[in-house]
N, C-alpha and C positions, 0 to 999 in steps of 0.2 A: 504494501499499501504504501502511495507517494503522499508525505504529508507536506503541506506547503504553507506559508506563511498568511494566513489569513486575518490576523489578529486587526487591520484596519476595520474590515468590515464587520468582524466581532464587535469592534467597540461602538461602530455608527449603530448595530442593531441595539445594544445595550442605552446608549445614550436615547435612541427612540423610546425603548420602554421605560425608562424613567421620566424623559421627556413628557409622556403620555401621564404618566402620575403628578407629574409636577403642575400639569394643565387641569388636571381633575380635581386635585387640591386647590389651585387658585378660583375654581368654580364650585367651591363649597364640599365637592366630593370627596376628601379625603380620608386619612386613615378613620376605622369605625372601632374609636378607643373605647373598650371595657370599664366596667367602675374602678379596676385596678389603676386605671390612670385618669378619668374623667370624675372620679367618684360616684357613691351611689350606693344600696343596699342589695343585703344578700340574704336568702333566707332559705333553707331547707327543713321540707316538713314530710313526714310518712302519714300516707293519707287512709292507712288500713286496706290496700289491695289495690287492683288496677283502677286507674282513674282514666278521666280523656283532658287533655292538654288544653284543649277549647274551655271546658269549665274556668280550670285556673286563669286563664287569658281574660274571658270574660268578665270574671271578678276584678281584675286589675284593671280592665277599661271602664267597669262600672264607677270604680273610684276616679277616673279621670285620668289615668298612670298612660302614656302615652308610649315612653321609650323602656323598654321591658323584655328578657326571654325567659322562657320557661325550658326548662330540661328535665326529662324524665332520668332517674337513675333507680340505684337499688336492684339486687339479682332478681327480686320477683316482680320488678315495674311498678314498683309502690311508694316509691320516694320521687320529690320534686323537687328542685332548686328554683328560686326564681331572683332573679336579677333587675333591678331596676335603678335607671339612671337619674340622675338630679333630683336627688332629696337630701333637704335638708337636714343637717344633724338635730335640728329641734323637731322636726317633723318625723323622726324617726319611729318613735315610738307609737304616735297616733295613726301612721300607716301601717305598722306590725297589728296593731289591736285591729283595725277595721280590717283588713286583708283576713284576718284570722278569722274573725266573724263571719264572713262572707264565706270561706271555705268551709267553714264549720256546719252551716246551713246545706250544703251540698254533700260532704264527706264528713259525718259525725265522730268517725271514731280517728280525725286528722289529729296527730303529734307534732309538736317541735322536734327536731334533730338536730343538736350542736347548738352552737350561739348565733344571735344575727350580727353577721358581721357588716359594719358601716366604713368605708372608706371613704374621708374628705379629698376635696379637691387640692389641697393643700399637700397631701400625702399622695397623691397622684405624681402629680409635678415633680418632688420629690423623687420618687421612682423613677420617672422619666429620666430624670439629670443625671440618676444614679447610671441610670443602662448606658447612656451617653459615655460617662467619665470611665465606664466598664470596658467598652469596645476603645475607647482611645487611649486607656492605659495598657490593653493587651496589644493595640496596634505597635506602640511603641517598644515594648518587650519584645515582640515578633522581632521588629528591625533590628533589635540590640542583638539578638540571639541569632538570627539568619545570618548578620556582617560578620558577627564573632565564628561561627561556623563557616559560612562560604565567603562572601564578600561585601562590600558596602551595596553594590549594585544590584546583588541578590535579595538584599535586605529591602532595597527600596522597591522593586518588581512584587515582592512578596505582598509587601503591604499594599499596594495600589490593589494587587488581586483583593488582597481582605477586605479592602473599603468598595471595592466593587461588588462582591458577593454579598456586604451588610448591605449596600444601595439596593442592590436588586430584591433582597428580600424586603426593605420598604418599601419598594416600587409594588411590589405584587400585592402586599398589605392593602394599599391603595385601589388597584386594581380589582381587586377579591373582596371589598369591604361589604360587601354581600354575603358571602359566602364564610367569613372570621372574622372573629373582633379581635383585638391587639390588649391582651391581658397579661400578665405577670409572668406566665407561660413563653412568652414571645422573647423575654430576654433570655430566659434560660436554652430556648432553641437558639437565639442568636450567638452565643458564647458557646453552645456545640458546634454550631458551624463555624465559627473562627478556629476552633481546634482540628475540625472536621479538614477543613479546607486549607489550612496550613500544612496537614499531616499530606497530602496530595502533591502540592508545591515542594516540598522538601525534599518527595522521593525523587520527582523528574528535574529539580534542582540538582541534587546528586548525581543522576547519571549525566545532565550538562555537566558538571565537572570535569567527573571522569572522562567523557569525549572530548573535553575544551583540553584537557591535560595530553592527551593522544594526538591530537593534530592543533599544536598555539598556531599555526599560521592560517588555519582557515577561518572562512568569514563565519562570524559569529552564530547567523540567522541557519546556516547549514547546521551546525552544530547542534541548534534548538529542535531542528527538525529532525535530525536523526534520532535525538535522546527521547523525543515525543513518541517515535515511532516504537523505540526498543520498551518504553512503558506502558505503550497503548493498552496492551492486552490485561495487565494488571491493575489498571484504572478501568476499564468495562466491567471486570470481574468486580472489583470492591464495589462499586458505585451501583451498580445492578440488584448485589446482593442487600447492601444496604436500603436500598429504594424500595425493593421487593417487603422487607420488614417493615417499614416505614408505611408503605402505601397501607399494609394489611391494618396497621395500626388507626390510620385515618378512617378506611373501611368499617372497622368495625367497632373502632371507639367511642365512648361518649364525648359530648360537643368538646368536655375541658379537655381531653384529649387530641381531640380535633385541633385545637387552638395550639398546640403544643406540637401536632405531627404533618400539618401543610405547611409553617415556614421550614420546619426541617425538609420538607422534599423540594420545596422550591431552593434552600441554602445549597442542597446538595448539588442540584443540577448545574446552580450557579457554579458552584466552587470546583464542579470538573470542568466546567464550561469555560473557567478563567485559567485553570491551571494548567491545561493544555491548548488554548486559543490564545490566550493575553499573555501570562507572565512570563513567560519565558522569553518571549518577543521584545517585551519592554528590557528584558537584562540583557538583549540582543543588540537593541538599539544604543543603548546605555554605553555597552562594551565597544560596540563598533565607533561610538562618538569620542570615546577616551582615544581610541586607537588612533582615530584620524586627528584629534589634536596632538597627540605626541609626534605623529607624522608631519604634522606644519611644524612644529615647534624643531624639529631633528631637521 
């Protein structure tokens, strides 16, 4: 199989996807923030048997609640989790009491499961800020590690790929806003992909380093082409194996699992894409530019 440098086309495709997400955000259709970020109220109840989600939804609508999600849980499908956005801290008790009375009229055996969780908008903003700094710190440490293990240009290329993968995950969270909400599980998914993606990149960069040592005068793009070809079988096998598992979790899991699995699926695809089609060629461009600079100085 012939591997060619298609990094410019790949970067244009990624830029187009991110541009769509930016336009959607500017038009008011940005990321669908869950209560972990936007703030709100989460309650869980056991209804004593199977139930109709429409009954729960209608009780909330009768209360005047507009933004909410209803999720069926439990081994016997007898538990329900309700998440309500835009609830003031002073209104939590009133909303809870009103809802329980309405629910008890239809399901007399209803009992509360666990505590009622309220997240204020300040806590949500703090969580979002911490997520941003987590990725920033991880990227800086990755740059130091890869620059030490390989060279500085490899570190820059790897971090560029890392940021590409995170931005692609965010872009698809905008595009798929009607399918999935962004909650705290997204942070776990994002940090998971940071580790997974950098592992793919390091494997390829290790092969690039070996081939570059064997042919020190060869054009760096050709070195990258050969290295990617030699690692392609391993990349396909590991990516497909992981995707099958995560896709099964998304199909069979409850909503909380899906909120974690879908960003992981996007991140794995973006990571394989950047590791094979972008990162190595950024390194090659930096190395060729350094060579040309040295040649001019000589």
